[in-house]
DOMIMI-520625 format. One record per residue (C-alpha): residue in one letter; z, x, y; residue number from 0. Coordinates in Angstrom, 3 decimals, padded with zeros to 6 digits, m for minus. Example, Ala and Ser with C-alpha at 12.3 -4.5 7.8 and 13.67 -1.06 7.14 Angstrom:
REM residues 2
(r A (007.800 012.300 m004.500) 0),
(r S (007.140 013.670 m001.060) 1),
//
This chain:
REM residues 329
(r M (m003.570 m016.423 035.111) 0),
(r T (m004.055 m015.500 031.458) 1),
(r E (m001.225 m016.554 029.156) 2),
(r M (000.382 m013.504 027.541) 3),
(r T (001.326 m013.444 023.874) 4),
(r P (004.951 m012.306 023.474) 5),
(r S (005.418 m008.693 022.397) 6),
(r P (005.767 m008.706 018.602) 7),
(r S (009.373 m008.399 017.523) 8),
(r K (009.983 m010.915 014.724) 9),
(r V (008.558 m010.735 011.223) 10),
(r A (008.914 m012.939 008.151) 11),
(r I (008.805 m011.276 004.750) 12),
(r V (007.741 m013.951 002.273) 13),
(r G (008.379 m012.955 m001.323) 14),
(r I (011.108 m010.346 m001.670) 15),
(r G (010.555 m008.395 m004.826) 16),
(r L (010.217 m004.615 m004.671) 17),
(r I (007.297 m004.734 m002.229) 18),
(r G (008.843 m007.376 000.001) 19),
(r R (012.164 m005.542 000.286) 20),
(r A (010.330 m002.305 001.087) 21),
(r W (008.411 m004.080 003.853) 22),
(r A (011.729 m005.393 005.209) 23),
(r N (012.941 m001.790 005.369) 24),
(r V (009.797 m000.727 007.267) 25),
(r F (010.094 m003.421 009.938) 26),
(r A (013.892 m003.358 010.273) 27),
(r R (014.075 000.394 010.868) 28),
(r A (011.348 000.015 013.515) 29),
(r G (013.469 m002.446 015.484) 30),
(r W (012.026 m005.790 014.365) 31),
(r D (014.110 m008.835 013.515) 32),
(r V (013.373 m009.582 009.857) 33),
(r A (013.628 m012.994 008.197) 34),
(r L (013.463 m012.997 004.401) 35),
(r W (012.386 m015.870 002.184) 36),
(r D (011.811 m016.278 m001.515) 37),
(r E (011.649 m019.348 m003.702) 38),
(r N (014.178 m017.696 m006.033) 39),
(r P (017.582 m018.338 m004.409) 40),
(r E (019.318 m015.569 m006.379) 41),
(r A (016.750 m012.993 m005.289) 42),
(r L (017.036 m014.221 m001.697) 43),
(r A (020.828 m013.958 m001.695) 44),
(r A (020.737 m010.398 m003.051) 45),
(r A (017.924 m009.111 m000.822) 46),
(r P (019.740 m008.264 002.465) 47),
(r A (022.221 m005.982 000.672) 48),
(r L (019.408 m004.277 m001.252) 49),
(r V (017.463 m003.687 001.972) 50),
(r R (020.622 m002.317 003.565) 51),
(r D (021.090 000.099 000.673) 52),
(r S (017.496 001.316 000.973) 53),
(r L (017.931 001.964 004.702) 54),
(r F (021.021 004.089 004.076) 55),
(r E (019.219 005.987 001.303) 56),
(r L (016.544 007.091 003.779) 57),
(r T (019.090 008.486 006.229) 58),
(r E (019.608 011.412 003.841) 59),
(r H (016.037 012.488 004.602) 60),
(r G (016.150 011.770 008.332) 61),
(r L (013.734 008.836 008.040) 62),
(r V (016.182 006.248 009.407) 63),
(r Q (018.399 007.040 012.388) 64),
(r D (020.649 003.953 012.493) 65),
(r P (020.722 002.171 009.129) 66),
(r E (023.582 m000.143 010.139) 67),
(r A (021.599 m001.473 013.089) 68),
(r G (018.504 m001.894 010.917) 69),
(r A (020.467 m003.796 008.293) 70),
(r G (021.894 m006.007 011.018) 71),
(r R (018.404 m007.163 011.925) 72),
(r V (017.745 m008.529 008.408) 73),
(r R (018.687 m012.074 007.431) 74),
(r A (018.035 m014.450 004.554) 75),
(r A (016.337 m017.583 005.889) 76),
(r S (017.520 m021.012 004.781) 77),
(r S (013.957 m022.217 004.156) 78),
(r L (010.354 m021.181 004.564) 79),
(r E (010.249 m023.211 007.769) 80),
(r D (013.287 m021.310 009.057) 81),
(r A (011.728 m017.948 008.112) 82),
(r V (008.357 m018.376 009.826) 83),
(r G (009.015 m020.881 012.605) 84),
(r D (009.242 m018.382 015.488) 85),
(r V (007.805 m015.124 014.153) 86),
(r D (004.966 m012.947 015.400) 87),
(r F (003.885 m011.569 012.034) 88),
(r I (004.141 m012.642 008.394) 89),
(r Q (003.888 m010.258 005.438) 90),
(r E (003.335 m012.292 002.264) 91),
(r N (004.131 m010.720 m001.127) 92),
(r A (003.675 m013.495 m003.685) 93),
(r P (002.326 m012.860 m007.220) 94),
(r E (m001.347 m011.890 m007.502) 95),
(r R (m002.537 m015.326 m008.628) 96),
(r I (m005.137 m017.248 m006.685) 97),
(r E (m003.453 m020.643 m007.064) 98),
(r I (m000.135 m019.272 m005.766) 99),
(r K (m001.761 m017.512 m002.796) 100),
(r T (m003.809 m020.593 m001.896) 101),
(r A (m000.851 m022.979 m001.928) 102),
(r L (001.428 m020.580 m000.068) 103),
(r F (m001.112 m019.779 002.661) 104),
(r E (m001.623 m023.507 003.242) 105),
(r R (002.094 m023.805 003.959) 106),
(r L (002.233 m020.655 006.071) 107),
(r D (m000.740 m021.716 008.162) 108),
(r S (000.819 m025.105 008.850) 109),
(r L (004.262 m023.711 009.738) 110),
(r A (003.677 m020.455 011.635) 111),
(r P (003.255 m020.319 015.447) 112),
(r A (m000.338 m020.239 016.668) 113),
(r H (m000.173 m016.599 017.794) 114),
(r C (001.305 m015.371 014.489) 115),
(r I (m000.799 m013.166 012.187) 116),
(r I (m000.512 m013.961 008.471) 117),
(r A (m001.009 m010.882 006.289) 118),
(r S (m001.046 m010.656 002.511) 119),
(r S (000.030 m007.682 000.404) 120),
(r A (m002.609 m008.640 m002.182) 121),
(r S (m003.655 m005.673 m004.335) 122),
(r A (m007.084 m006.896 m005.416) 123),
(r L (m007.686 m010.465 m004.225) 124),
(r V (m009.754 m010.622 m001.035) 125),
(r A (m008.658 m013.006 001.710) 126),
(r S (m011.765 m015.193 001.533) 127),
(r R (m010.674 m016.403 m001.910) 128),
(r F (m007.548 m018.156 m000.606) 129),
(r T (m008.053 m018.754 003.146) 130),
(r E (m011.505 m020.382 003.435) 131),
(r D (m010.285 m023.941 003.932) 132),
(r L (m007.433 m023.198 006.306) 133),
(r P (m007.553 m024.415 009.934) 134),
(r G (m006.104 m021.052 010.973) 135),
(r R (m008.183 m018.890 008.659) 136),
(r A (m009.229 m016.612 011.540) 137),
(r R (m005.679 m015.220 011.763) 138),
(r C (m005.394 m014.358 008.060) 139),
(r V (m005.833 m010.786 006.855) 140),
(r I (m005.021 m008.461 003.988) 141),
(r G (m002.413 m005.759 004.620) 142),
(r H (m002.355 m004.034 001.234) 143),
(r P (000.410 m001.429 000.871) 144),
(r V (001.118 001.112 m001.833) 145),
(r N (004.299 000.723 m003.847) 146),
(r P (006.790 001.467 m002.337) 147),
(r P (005.593 001.077 001.288) 148),
(r H (008.863 002.233 002.879) 149),
(r V (008.127 005.794 001.678) 150),
(r I (004.332 005.681 001.152) 151),
(r P (002.889 004.690 004.518) 152),
(r V (m000.763 003.802 003.896) 153),
(r V (m001.808 000.165 004.369) 154),
(r E (m005.336 m001.143 003.825) 155),
(r I (m006.389 m003.789 006.362) 156),
(r C (m009.204 m006.063 005.257) 157),
(r G (m010.319 m009.279 006.883) 158),
(r A (m012.371 m012.124 005.476) 159),
(r P (m015.796 m012.763 007.056) 160),
(r W (m014.108 m015.240 009.408) 161),
(r T (m011.082 m013.121 010.364) 162),
(r D (m010.997 m012.662 014.134) 163),
(r R (m011.659 m009.052 015.203) 164),
(r D (m008.687 m009.293 017.550) 165),
(r V (m006.484 m010.072 014.557) 166),
(r I (m007.694 m006.875 012.869) 167),
(r R (m006.923 m004.952 016.042) 168),
(r R (m003.478 m006.490 016.500) 169),
(r A (m002.538 m006.046 012.837) 170),
(r T (m003.589 m002.403 013.049) 171),
(r E (m001.449 m001.874 016.148) 172),
(r I (001.553 m003.576 014.540) 173),
(r Y (001.383 m001.554 011.332) 174),
(r Q (000.968 001.668 013.283) 175),
(r S (003.882 000.761 015.565) 176),
(r V (006.209 000.513 012.540) 177),
(r G (005.099 003.888 011.194) 178),
(r Q (002.350 002.979 008.735) 179),
(r E (m001.001 004.755 008.330) 180),
(r T (m003.792 002.184 008.594) 181),
(r V (m007.145 002.120 006.808) 182),
(r E (m009.699 m000.504 007.828) 183),
(r I (m011.766 m001.855 004.951) 184),
(r K (m014.903 m002.848 006.830) 185),
(r K (m016.061 m005.554 004.412) 186),
(r E (m014.492 m007.341 001.494) 187),
(r I (m014.489 m005.715 m001.931) 188),
(r N (m012.187 m006.572 m004.826) 189),
(r G (m009.349 m004.037 m005.135) 190),
(r F (m010.140 m002.600 m001.688) 191),
(r V (m010.364 001.226 m001.734) 192),
(r L (m007.136 002.651 m003.127) 193),
(r N (m007.061 000.567 m006.288) 194),
(r R (m010.754 001.118 m006.943) 195),
(r M (m010.183 004.879 m006.715) 196),
(r Q (m007.122 004.580 m008.909) 197),
(r A (m008.991 002.461 m011.473) 198),
(r V (m011.690 005.117 m011.901) 199),
(r L (m009.140 007.902 m012.338) 200),
(r L (m007.091 005.871 m014.830) 201),
(r A (m010.173 004.922 m016.849) 202),
(r E (m011.139 008.573 m017.255) 203),
(r A (m007.522 009.451 m018.068) 204),
(r F (m007.443 006.808 m020.805) 205),
(r R (m010.783 008.068 m022.121) 206),
(r L (m009.651 011.695 m022.307) 207),
(r V (m006.321 010.886 m023.953) 208),
(r G (m007.676 008.154 m026.216) 209),
(r E (m010.511 010.329 m027.521) 210),
(r G (m008.129 013.195 m028.245) 211),
(r Y (m009.125 015.739 m025.608) 212),
(r V (m005.624 016.090 m024.176) 213),
(r S (m002.148 014.646 m024.593) 214),
(r A (m000.879 012.076 m022.116) 215),
(r E (001.834 014.492 m021.000) 216),
(r D (m000.600 017.336 m020.333) 217),
(r L (m003.015 015.037 m018.548) 218),
(r D (m000.239 014.093 m016.135) 219),
(r K (000.350 017.793 m015.458) 220),
(r T (m003.224 018.162 m014.166) 221),
(r I (m002.456 015.599 m011.468) 222),
(r K (001.150 016.303 m010.465) 223),
(r H (000.791 020.105 m010.641) 224),
(r G (m002.912 020.256 m009.751) 225),
(r L (m004.940 017.620 m007.921) 226),
(r G (m001.849 015.810 m006.692) 227),
(r R (m000.562 018.899 m004.886) 228),
(r R (m003.650 018.940 m002.672) 229),
(r W (m003.931 015.183 m002.444) 230),
(r S (m000.375 014.863 m001.090) 231),
(r F (m001.638 016.101 002.287) 232),
(r M (m005.462 016.205 002.008) 233),
(r G (m007.988 013.593 000.961) 234),
(r P (m010.967 014.302 m001.305) 235),
(r M (m013.345 014.777 001.628) 236),
(r E (m011.014 017.298 003.286) 237),
(r T (m010.649 019.025 m000.072) 238),
(r I (m014.322 019.518 m000.816) 239),
(r E (m015.067 020.539 002.768) 240),
(r L (m012.977 023.643 002.072) 241),
(r N (m014.522 024.281 m001.346) 242),
(r A (m017.922 025.375 m000.024) 243),
(r P (m018.610 027.748 002.879) 244),
(r Q (m020.555 025.217 004.966) 245),
(r G (m018.720 022.017 004.199) 246),
(r I (m019.572 018.781 002.429) 247),
(r A (m023.374 019.058 002.498) 248),
(r D (m023.126 022.591 001.102) 249),
(r Y (m020.671 021.398 m001.557) 250),
(r C (m023.093 018.677 m002.640) 251),
(r N (m025.987 021.173 m002.813) 252),
(r R (m023.919 023.438 m005.044) 253),
(r Y (m022.101 021.002 m007.300) 254),
(r S (m023.667 017.526 m007.259) 255),
(r E (m025.681 018.068 m010.446) 256),
(r M (m022.605 019.273 m012.333) 257),
(r L (m020.441 016.459 m010.976) 258),
(r F (m023.028 013.831 m011.882) 259),
(r G (m023.037 015.125 m015.420) 260),
(r L (m019.261 014.850 m015.589) 261),
(r S (m019.063 011.381 m014.054) 262),
(r N (m022.064 009.452 m015.377) 263),
(r T (m020.457 008.134 m018.582) 264),
(r P (m019.983 004.389 m018.030) 265),
(r V (m016.567 002.761 m018.333) 266),
(r E (m016.763 000.563 m021.417) 267),
(r A (m014.391 m002.280 m022.263) 268),
(r E (m013.072 m000.269 m025.208) 269),
(r I (m011.334 002.143 m022.827) 270),
(r W (m008.995 m000.698 m021.823) 271),
(r G (m009.016 m002.315 m025.272) 272),
(r E (m005.890 m002.761 m027.362) 273),
(r E (m006.621 000.113 m029.752) 274),
(r N (m007.207 002.737 m027.074) 275),
(r C (m004.273 001.542 m024.955) 276),
(r Q (m002.063 001.936 m028.021) 277),
(r R (m003.377 005.451 m028.627) 278),
(r V (m002.489 006.395 m025.057) 279),
(r A (000.949 004.771 m025.341) 280),
(r N (001.605 006.610 m028.603) 281),
(r S (000.614 009.905 m026.992) 282),
(r W (003.036 009.314 m024.137) 283),
(r G (005.980 008.372 m026.357) 284),
(r A (008.453 005.553 m026.952) 285),
(r A (008.511 002.588 m024.589) 286),
(r P (011.144 003.025 m021.854) 287),
(r T (014.250 000.876 m021.544) 288),
(r Q (014.725 m001.232 m018.426) 289),
(r E (017.624 001.022 m017.451) 290),
(r F (015.366 004.083 m017.646) 291),
(r V (012.692 002.415 m015.489) 292),
(r T (015.276 001.415 m012.891) 293),
(r Q (016.868 004.863 m012.749) 294),
(r K (013.572 006.733 m012.611) 295),
(r S (012.268 004.383 m009.915) 296),
(r V (015.254 005.354 m007.765) 297),
(r W (014.502 009.023 m008.449) 298),
(r R (010.813 008.455 m007.596) 299),
(r D (011.630 006.770 m004.299) 300),
(r D (014.004 009.589 m003.384) 301),
(r R (011.356 012.233 m004.140) 302),
(r L (008.778 010.282 m002.127) 303),
(r A (011.228 010.039 000.775) 304),
(r A (011.792 013.792 000.626) 305),
(r L (008.044 014.373 000.611) 306),
(r A (007.560 011.973 003.533) 307),
(r A (010.237 013.827 005.505) 308),
(r Y (008.655 017.189 004.736) 309),
(r L (005.147 016.068 005.709) 310),
(r K (006.466 014.481 008.894) 311),
(r K (008.156 017.746 009.824) 312),
(r Q (005.070 019.848 009.062) 313),
(r G (002.683 017.615 011.002) 314),
(r A (m001.074 017.333 010.631) 315),
(r Y (m003.770 019.969 011.075) 316),
(r T (m004.827 019.453 014.671) 317),
(r A (m007.564 021.999 015.412) 318),
(r P (m010.834 020.392 016.580) 319),
(r R (m013.476 019.866 013.919) 320),
(r S (m015.781 022.184 015.832) 321),
(r A (m013.437 025.126 015.209) 322),
(r G (m015.193 027.833 013.249) 323),
(r K (m018.393 025.846 012.770) 324),
(r G (m021.736 027.486 013.177) 325),
(r S (m024.498 026.036 015.298) 326),
(r E (m026.739 023.414 013.741) 327),
(r E (m030.434 023.946 014.096) 328),
//
């Protein structure tokens, strides 16, 4: 008789800054028992109340049905051993430094149960850089979220060359079961997909503002009132499929030469150099106070929650891809 792995129900959130607390929200509202751990005792002590507050905030948008019950499933662990000793899944959120990830994953691999998946929220570091020498390296995987993951659901899943395919499958099922949208990165690449796309857009934004083509404020308008409106519910492939009568191939036939001309200027180091960064900062305005950042972050999360609720209510376009397509000869 094959031994059955227990149904996942316990998660450890290791590192409880903004990302870690958001992950705690995601798992707690989905019914998981959540153990929190951070090497900073003050941050650890404050975290359960902050997670509780975030759960109640989402009730206003109908994204959490029972915030009190969710908050009751969250606890601060007394030690790392206490946090991970009997869990089914670990979501690590330590700083993006290779020496920190390496040391922490050594501890996690030695302490976690054999069936437990160990996932990292790393934004750019691939798993092979800090898991190669671990006895349990096959169970280690990247689960890269977007800040803040409790209201932006996409998570990029990327294994190292030695990550077990069953771990990829199980991690995908777990993330989907707690309401996240999963993207499998099929082979390692620094920054994965989202941050590589973001880096290209930001580089061009810094070029256009730094070279005086547009103000920083007006550039932002082109995204939040233009591209961002479509991108909030359609990806770039969906977008261009509708911008030519016969889809993507037709779009490329019509516009590829123009688009190449617009996109073939290389990204030089000067775009991210001190002088150009200062020009962009000057165009945007005075540096914000910490109070402003905190208050606007709350506003941002509330707007993202409202958008998530709206998109959930509207649902996805579900007609088959064959609808309205001509025959191919």
